[in-house]
N, C-alpha and C positions, 0 to 999 in steps of 0.2 A: 833422656829428649829425644824422639824419633827426629829425623833430618826433616825440615820442610820441604816437598816436592816442589814449591813453586819456585824455589830458589837454587834449584840444580842447572847447570852451566846447559847450553845451546850446543847441540853435536851436530856434526856433515852426515848425510845419508850414509857415506861409507860406514862410517861407524857403528851403525844401528846393524847393517845389512851383516857386520863381522859378529855382533850379538846375536843376530838368531843364525847365522850359522855355524858358529863355535857349539851352541846347543842344538843343530840338528833338527829344528822345530820348520815347520810347515804355518805360514801366516794368514791368518781367515780374518780380514778386516770388515768391519761391518760401516756401513755410512748411513747417515739420513736425516732428520732434523734436530737442529741443537737444541736453540730456544725457544722455537718457533713450538716444540714440543710436538705430541700427537694426540689425534681425536681420538684413536679408540689403542688406550695400552695395552688392553689385553690381546688386541689382534697382533701387535709388535712383540712379546713375547710367545706368542705361539707360533710364525713367524720363523724367530728365531730358536726356538726349538725344535725347528722338524730340521732348521740346516746343522744344527749344532749336532744333531743325534748322527749325521752324514759324515763326522773328523772323529778322530782318535784323542783323547783330550790328554794321551800319553804323547803326542808328537805334534799336538799342535798349539797354539799360542793366539787369542783373540786380541787383536788390534782396535780399537776405537781411536778417537779424539781425545781422549784422557779426562774430559770435563764430565760432571756427573748430572747434565739435563740431557733431556731428549733422548737419543740413542745410547746417552751413556749408560742408561738404568739396564742394560743389557751386562753391562759387567758382574753387575750379582749375579744374573742368572749363569754365567759362562761360568766363575766363581763356584758357584752350587753344584755345575756337574763338573766340576774339578779341573778346570783349563786352568792353563797359566795366562796372565793378562798384561797387555802393554798400550801405551797410547804414544800417540805422534799427533803433537798439537804445536801449533804458531805460536810465537812468541806474544802476538796480542792477544791472547787468553792470558798471558802472563800477566801483561801490562793492564787489562780490564778486572783482573784480580780474581776472574772465574773458579769456583770451586773445584777440583777435581773429585774424582771419583774416588771411596774409599776402597774400592774394591780393585784399584788397578796396581798393577807389581810393579810396572816400570815407564816411568814417563821420560820421551826423548824429546824437548823443547828442538823447535824451529827455527834460526832467525829470518824473520820474514816481516816483511810489511804489510802483506795483505791477511784474510784469514785462510784463505787457499781458493782453490779454482783455479782459471785459467787468469794470466793478465792482462787490464787492462790494453785494448792495441796491439796484441799479440797472440800468436799461437801456443804460446808455453805456459806450462803449469808453474802455479807459486812454486816456491822450495819445499811447502808442507804437502801441499798436492802432491807433487814429484816424489817426495818422499814417501808417501803412501802407496802410490802406484807402483814403485821399483822395490816395495820392501812387500808388498801383498803377492800373497799366491794364489789366493780366491778373494773375493771384493761381492760382499751382497749389501745392495743398498735395498732398505725396507723404507720407502719414501724418501724425501729429501729435498733438500733447495738445489739452488744454480753451484756447488761445491760438490756435492755430490754428484751431482748429471756429469760435470766434469770429471771426476775421477774415475766415476764408473764408465764412461766415454774413453776416457785412454786406457783403460783396462781391456776394455774391448778391443781398443784399436792395436794393442799390443800382443793381444791370440791369447791372453789371461782370460781364465775363466770369472766372468761377471755377471751376476744375478741380479735381476731384479722384482721386487715385491709389491704392490701398490700400498700406498697408506695414506691417509690425508692429514695435515698438520692440525694443530690443535683450533679450533673457531674462534674460540673467544678471544686466545692470543692474536690471532693472524687480525682481526676486526680491531683490537684495541690497540695494534701497530701502527695500521692504517691510520685510526683517528687521531693519533699523537703526532704522526709524521702529516696530516691532513692529506693523504694519500685517497683516492678512492677504494669504500672497501670491498674488499676482494671475495668473487660470487666461487670462483675457482679453488678448493683447498689440496688440490693433490700435489702441488709442487710442483719445481722445475723439473726434478728426474723422473717425472713419469713422461716425457717423452720416449723416454729407454724402456717402453714397456714393453717394446718386442723380445727386452731379453729376460722377460717375467716368468714364474711360474715354474712347478716341482719338474716340469719337464727338464730344466736346464740342473736340476739338480741331480735328477737322474742320471743324466747324460756326464754331469760332473763324477758322479759314484761310478760310473760306467769307464770313465778316463782311469780313474785312479785305481781301480781294478788290475786295465790293463796296465799301467804303471808299475805294481805290484807283482805281476807276471813277469814281467823284463825283467826286475832286480830278485827274482827268487830263484832257486837251483830247480831243474825241471824234475819233476818226481819220478822215480824209479817205475817203467809200467809193472803190472802184476802179472800172473801168466796167461788170462783171459785177453788181457791188453795185448801182449806179444803177438798169443795166435792171429787177433783180427788184424795186426798192423802186418806181419807176415801174410797173410791171404790178400791183403791190399796192394801189399807191394809185388805179385806172384808169387811169394815165397813159400807158400802153404809145405811144399814137399820137401824143404829143408829140418834137419833134425834140432831140435831144441839144444841149443849149446849154454845156456847160462841156468 
Protein backbone atom coordinates (compact mmCIF):
# COMPACT_ATOMS: atom_id res chain seq x y z
CA UNK A 1 0.00 0.00 0.00
CA UNK A 2 1.36 3.45 -0.95
CA UNK A 3 2.02 5.82 1.97
CA UNK A 4 -0.64 8.42 2.61
CA UNK A 5 0.93 11.86 1.98
CA UNK A 6 -1.58 13.43 4.36
CA UNK A 7 0.16 11.63 7.25
CA UNK A 8 3.71 12.70 6.50
CA UNK A 9 5.42 14.58 9.35
CA UNK A 10 5.93 18.33 9.28
CA UNK A 11 9.42 19.54 8.41
CA UNK A 12 11.40 22.74 9.02
CA UNK A 13 12.40 24.98 6.13
CA UNK A 14 16.05 23.98 6.49
CA UNK A 15 15.24 20.37 5.58
CA UNK A 16 13.41 21.49 2.46
CA UNK A 17 16.38 23.59 1.37
CA UNK A 18 18.74 20.66 1.97
CA UNK A 19 16.49 18.40 -0.08
CA UNK A 20 16.70 20.88 -2.98
CA UNK A 21 20.43 21.57 -2.65
CA UNK A 22 21.43 17.91 -2.62
CA UNK A 23 19.66 17.42 -5.91
CA UNK A 24 21.06 20.65 -7.39
CA UNK A 25 17.65 21.85 -8.47
CA UNK A 26 16.23 25.29 -9.15
CA UNK A 27 12.78 25.84 -7.68
CA UNK A 28 10.11 27.40 -9.89
CA UNK A 29 7.08 28.21 -7.73
CA UNK A 30 3.58 28.95 -8.99
CA UNK A 31 1.09 30.76 -6.75
CA UNK A 32 -2.47 31.86 -7.46
CA UNK A 33 -6.03 30.98 -6.58
CA UNK A 34 -6.70 27.76 -4.73
CA UNK A 35 -10.26 27.09 -3.62
CA UNK A 36 -11.47 30.20 -5.49
CA UNK A 37 -10.65 28.56 -8.81
CA UNK A 38 -10.18 30.28 -12.16
CA UNK A 39 -12.71 31.98 -14.42
CA UNK A 40 -10.72 30.98 -17.51
CA UNK A 41 -8.74 27.75 -16.94
CA UNK A 42 -7.39 27.84 -20.50
CA UNK A 43 -5.67 31.16 -19.76
CA UNK A 44 -4.05 29.62 -16.70
CA UNK A 45 -2.71 26.71 -18.73
CA UNK A 46 -1.46 28.94 -21.54
CA UNK A 47 0.43 31.32 -19.26
CA UNK A 48 1.97 28.47 -17.28
CA UNK A 49 3.10 26.71 -20.45
CA UNK A 50 4.83 29.89 -21.64
CA UNK A 51 6.69 30.18 -18.34
CA UNK A 52 7.67 26.50 -18.22
CA UNK A 53 9.10 26.78 -21.73
CA UNK A 54 11.75 29.14 -20.30
CA UNK A 55 13.06 26.49 -17.88
CA UNK A 56 15.01 23.25 -18.16
CA UNK A 57 13.04 20.28 -16.88
CA UNK A 58 16.28 18.43 -16.06
CA UNK A 59 17.39 21.03 -13.50
CA UNK A 60 14.10 22.57 -12.35
CA UNK A 61 11.51 21.38 -9.86
CA UNK A 62 8.01 22.89 -10.01
CA UNK A 63 6.67 23.86 -6.60
CA UNK A 64 3.08 24.78 -5.74
CA UNK A 65 0.94 24.39 -2.64
CA UNK A 66 0.46 20.60 -2.99
CA UNK A 67 -3.36 20.67 -3.09
CA UNK A 68 -5.28 19.79 -6.25
CA UNK A 69 -7.61 22.79 -6.49
CA UNK A 70 -7.05 25.96 -8.48
CA UNK A 71 -3.41 26.59 -9.30
CA UNK A 72 -2.72 22.97 -8.31
CA UNK A 73 -3.94 21.80 -11.73
CA UNK A 74 -0.54 22.93 -13.08
CA UNK A 75 1.11 19.91 -11.44
CA UNK A 76 -0.28 17.71 -14.22
CA UNK A 77 1.03 20.09 -16.90
CA UNK A 78 4.48 20.17 -15.27
CA UNK A 79 4.64 16.36 -15.16
CA UNK A 80 3.48 16.15 -18.77
CA UNK A 81 6.42 18.39 -19.75
CA UNK A 82 8.91 16.27 -17.81
CA UNK A 83 9.37 18.37 -14.67
CA UNK A 84 9.76 17.02 -11.15
CA UNK A 85 7.23 18.43 -8.70
CA UNK A 86 7.00 19.29 -5.02
CA UNK A 87 4.64 21.12 -2.72
CA UNK A 88 4.97 23.27 0.40
CA UNK A 89 1.71 23.41 2.32
CA UNK A 90 0.33 24.48 5.69
CA UNK A 91 -0.93 21.89 8.15
CA UNK A 92 -4.25 23.75 7.86
CA UNK A 93 -4.82 21.80 4.66
CA UNK A 94 -4.09 18.59 6.55
CA UNK A 95 -6.62 19.50 9.24
CA UNK A 96 -9.23 20.38 6.60
CA UNK A 97 -8.62 17.13 4.73
CA UNK A 98 -8.10 18.86 1.39
CA UNK A 99 -7.11 16.46 -1.41
CA UNK A 100 -3.56 16.67 -2.72
CA UNK A 101 -2.69 16.65 -6.39
CA UNK A 102 -1.91 13.12 -7.63
CA UNK A 103 0.89 14.66 -9.74
CA UNK A 104 2.93 16.05 -6.82
CA UNK A 105 6.09 14.00 -6.19
CA UNK A 106 7.12 15.33 -2.77
CA UNK A 107 5.04 17.14 -0.15
CA UNK A 108 6.48 19.22 2.70
CA UNK A 109 4.07 20.00 5.52
CA UNK A 110 4.73 23.19 7.52
CA UNK A 111 3.36 23.52 11.05
CA UNK A 112 1.30 26.70 10.75
CA UNK A 113 -1.69 28.21 12.49
CA UNK A 114 -2.51 30.10 9.25
CA UNK A 115 -2.87 29.20 5.60
CA UNK A 116 -0.11 31.62 4.67
CA UNK A 117 0.51 35.29 4.00
CA UNK A 118 1.58 38.02 6.39
CA UNK A 119 0.67 37.30 10.01
CA UNK A 120 -1.99 39.59 11.55
CA UNK A 121 -0.66 42.65 13.38
CA UNK A 122 2.86 42.00 12.15
CA UNK A 123 5.11 42.37 9.12
CA UNK A 124 6.30 38.76 9.20
CA UNK A 125 5.26 36.00 6.87
CA UNK A 126 3.59 32.92 8.27
CA UNK A 127 5.84 29.82 8.43
CA UNK A 128 4.35 28.38 5.23
CA UNK A 129 4.79 31.54 3.17
CA UNK A 130 8.25 32.10 4.65
CA UNK A 131 9.24 28.61 3.48
CA UNK A 132 7.80 29.31 0.02
CA UNK A 133 9.89 32.46 -0.38
CA UNK A 134 13.05 30.99 1.17
CA UNK A 135 13.02 27.88 -1.03
CA UNK A 136 12.01 29.48 -4.34
CA UNK A 137 14.42 30.69 -7.00
CA UNK A 138 11.63 32.08 -9.18
CA UNK A 139 7.99 32.76 -8.27
CA UNK A 140 5.18 33.20 -10.76
CA UNK A 141 1.72 34.38 -9.73
CA UNK A 142 -1.17 33.78 -12.11
CA UNK A 143 -3.88 35.81 -10.45
CA UNK A 144 -4.17 35.09 -6.75
CA UNK A 145 -5.54 36.30 -3.46
CA UNK A 146 -3.96 37.72 -0.33
CA UNK A 147 -1.52 34.85 0.29
CA UNK A 148 -0.22 34.92 -3.29
CA UNK A 149 0.10 38.71 -3.09
CA UNK A 150 2.12 38.58 0.13
CA UNK A 151 4.45 35.84 -1.09
CA UNK A 152 5.12 37.47 -4.47
CA UNK A 153 5.67 40.84 -2.80
CA UNK A 154 8.26 39.34 -0.46
CA UNK A 155 10.01 37.59 -3.34
CA UNK A 156 10.34 40.95 -5.07
CA UNK A 157 11.59 42.62 -1.89
CA UNK A 158 14.21 39.88 -1.50
CA UNK A 159 15.52 40.61 -4.99
CA UNK A 160 14.34 37.29 -6.42
CA UNK A 161 12.60 36.99 -9.80
CA UNK A 162 8.87 37.58 -9.26
CA UNK A 163 6.45 37.50 -12.18
CA UNK A 164 2.75 38.30 -12.28
CA UNK A 165 0.13 37.39 -14.87
CA UNK A 166 -3.42 38.72 -14.38
CA UNK A 167 -6.25 36.21 -14.08
CA UNK A 168 -9.74 36.35 -12.63
CA UNK A 169 -11.06 34.00 -9.97
CA UNK A 170 -14.07 31.82 -10.74
CA UNK A 171 -17.06 34.19 -10.69
CA UNK A 172 -19.67 31.65 -9.58
CA UNK A 173 -17.50 30.41 -6.72
CA UNK A 174 -16.80 33.96 -5.51
CA UNK A 175 -20.48 34.92 -5.64
CA UNK A 176 -21.54 31.75 -3.82
CA UNK A 177 -18.94 32.35 -1.10
CA UNK A 178 -20.13 35.91 -0.59
CA UNK A 179 -23.76 34.81 -0.41
CA UNK A 180 -22.94 32.08 2.09
CA UNK A 181 -21.10 34.48 4.40
CA UNK A 182 -23.59 37.31 4.07
CA UNK A 183 -21.00 39.58 2.45
CA UNK A 184 -21.69 41.95 -0.40
CA UNK A 185 -21.41 40.33 -3.83
CA UNK A 186 -18.05 41.09 -5.44
CA UNK A 187 -17.83 43.10 -8.66
CA UNK A 188 -14.06 42.82 -9.12
CA UNK A 189 -12.80 39.26 -9.63
CA UNK A 190 -9.13 40.06 -10.19
CA UNK A 191 -7.94 39.12 -6.68
CA UNK A 192 -5.66 40.87 -4.20
CA UNK A 193 -2.49 39.92 -6.11
CA UNK A 194 -3.52 42.18 -8.98
CA UNK A 195 -2.05 45.13 -7.11
CA UNK A 196 1.35 43.68 -8.13
CA UNK A 197 0.53 44.10 -11.82
CA UNK A 198 3.72 46.16 -12.28
CA UNK A 199 5.52 42.77 -12.22
CA UNK A 200 3.42 41.47 -15.08
CA UNK A 201 4.05 40.33 -18.62
CA UNK A 202 6.42 38.38 -20.80
CA UNK A 203 8.89 41.26 -20.59
CA UNK A 204 9.67 40.02 -17.09
CA UNK A 205 10.06 36.46 -18.45
CA UNK A 206 12.48 37.70 -21.11
CA UNK A 207 14.37 39.60 -18.44
CA UNK A 208 14.57 36.43 -16.36
CA UNK A 209 15.81 34.46 -19.37
CA UNK A 210 18.53 37.06 -19.96
CA UNK A 211 19.59 36.82 -16.31
CA UNK A 212 19.80 33.04 -16.58
CA UNK A 213 21.95 33.29 -19.73
CA UNK A 214 24.32 35.64 -17.95
CA UNK A 215 24.60 33.21 -15.03
CA UNK A 216 25.35 30.33 -17.40
CA UNK A 217 28.09 32.34 -19.09
CA UNK A 218 29.67 33.13 -15.72
CA UNK A 219 29.81 29.42 -14.83
CA UNK A 220 30.93 28.09 -18.22
CA UNK A 221 34.59 28.07 -19.36
CA UNK A 222 35.41 30.66 -22.04
CA UNK A 223 35.50 29.28 -25.57
CA UNK A 224 38.86 29.21 -27.29
CA UNK A 225 38.83 31.86 -30.04
CA UNK A 226 39.29 30.76 -33.64
CA UNK A 227 41.92 32.25 -35.95
CA UNK A 228 39.67 35.05 -37.19
CA UNK A 229 38.70 36.03 -33.65
CA UNK A 230 42.37 36.09 -32.63
CA UNK A 231 43.27 38.45 -35.48
CA UNK A 232 40.38 40.76 -34.64
CA UNK A 233 41.41 40.77 -30.99
CA UNK A 234 45.00 41.66 -31.85
CA UNK A 235 43.91 44.48 -34.18
CA UNK A 236 41.68 45.96 -31.45
CA UNK A 237 44.52 45.71 -28.96
CA UNK A 238 47.00 47.32 -31.37
CA UNK A 239 48.96 44.07 -31.73
CA UNK A 240 48.24 43.36 -35.42
CA UNK A 241 51.99 43.43 -36.23
CA UNK A 242 52.83 40.60 -33.85
CA UNK A 243 53.12 37.07 -35.29
CA UNK A 244 50.62 34.34 -34.41
CA UNK A 245 52.17 32.06 -31.80
CA UNK A 246 49.23 29.65 -31.32
